[in-house]
C-alpha positions as CSV (number, residue, x, y, z in Angstrom):
1,X,-127.1,-20.4,-98.8
2,X,-126.1,-16.9,-100.0
3,X,-128.8,-14.6,-101.4
4,X,-127.7,-13.5,-104.8
5,X,-129.3,-10.5,-106.6
6,X,-127.8,-9.9,-110.1
7,X,-128.6,-7.5,-112.9
8,X,-126.5,-9.5,-115.3
9,X,-124.4,-12.6,-115.5
10,X,-121.5,-12.9,-113.1
11,X,-119.2,-13.6,-116.1
12,X,-120.0,-10.1,-117.4
13,X,-118.4,-8.4,-114.4
14,X,-115.2,-6.5,-115.2
15,X,-112.5,-4.4,-113.5
16,X,-114.1,-1.3,-111.8
17,X,-117.6,-2.8,-111.4
18,X,-119.2,-2.4,-108.0
19,X,-120.6,-5.2,-105.9
20,X,-122.5,-5.0,-102.6
21,X,-121.5,-7.7,-100.1
22,X,-123.6,-7.6,-96.9
23,X,-124.0,-3.8,-97.3
24,X,-120.4,-3.1,-98.1
25,X,-119.6,-1.7,-101.5
26,X,-116.5,-3.4,-103.1
27,X,-114.9,-3.0,-106.5
28,X,-113.8,-5.7,-109.0
29,X,-110.1,-5.7,-109.5
30,X,-109.6,-8.9,-111.6
31,X,-111.5,-11.9,-112.9
32,X,-110.4,-15.3,-114.2
33,X,-110.1,-19.0,-114.0
34,X,-108.6,-20.4,-110.7
35,X,-108.5,-24.0,-111.8
36,X,-110.0,-26.0,-114.7
37,X,-111.7,-29.3,-113.8
38,X,-113.0,-32.0,-116.1
39,X,-116.5,-30.7,-116.5
40,X,-116.3,-27.1,-115.2
41,X,-113.9,-24.3,-114.2
42,X,-113.4,-22.8,-110.8
43,X,-113.5,-19.1,-111.2
44,X,-112.2,-16.2,-109.1
45,X,-113.1,-12.5,-108.8
46,X,-110.6,-10.4,-106.9
47,X,-112.4,-7.5,-105.1
48,X,-111.4,-4.8,-102.7
49,X,-113.0,-2.4,-100.3
50,X,-111.7,1.1,-101.4
51,X,-112.6,2.5,-97.9
52,X,-110.5,0.1,-95.9
53,X,-108.1,-1.2,-98.7
54,X,-108.9,-4.8,-97.7
55,X,-108.7,-7.4,-100.4
56,X,-111.1,-10.3,-100.9
57,X,-111.7,-13.0,-103.4
58,X,-115.0,-14.6,-104.6
59,X,-114.7,-18.1,-105.8
60,X,-117.3,-20.3,-107.5
61,X,-117.8,-23.1,-110.0
62,X,-119.1,-21.7,-113.3
63,X,-121.7,-24.4,-113.6
64,X,-123.2,-23.9,-110.1
65,X,-122.9,-20.3,-108.9
66,X,-125.7,-20.5,-106.4
67,X,-124.4,-23.4,-104.5
68,X,-120.6,-22.8,-104.7
69,X,-120.1,-19.1,-104.2
70,X,-117.6,-18.4,-101.4
71,X,-115.9,-15.3,-100.1
72,X,-112.3,-15.2,-98.9
73,X,-110.4,-12.4,-97.2
74,X,-106.7,-11.9,-97.9
75,X,-104.7,-11.9,-94.6
76,X,-101.0,-11.1,-95.0
77,X,-99.3,-11.6,-98.3
78,X,-100.8,-14.8,-99.6
79,X,-103.2,-16.3,-97.1
80,X,-106.9,-16.3,-98.0
81,X,-109.3,-17.1,-95.1
82,X,-112.9,-18.1,-95.8
83,X,-115.4,-15.5,-94.6
84,X,-119.1,-16.0,-94.1
85,X,-121.6,-13.7,-95.9
86,X,-125.3,-13.6,-96.5
87,X,-126.1,-11.4,-99.4
88,X,-124.4,-10.2,-102.6
89,X,-125.6,-7.8,-105.3
90,X,-124.3,-6.6,-108.6
């Protein structure tokens, strides 16, 4: 399970906000709904590392952030590969 330290709701994050993922500071680029399901929505947050210019995506179900938060790294043009992480702060 990922350790989450938040100063506000994840839904309050917006473009330009900073997050710390395992000690790496990344910046929010976009936020929205990836897919709507019957009882919840799967959300995404596009983030990037300004030092390396790598793109990532956080995904989670809005009704279960703690158990569903996953990190993906963009490889190539359209392929996201799941990446393990231990701690996230915002």
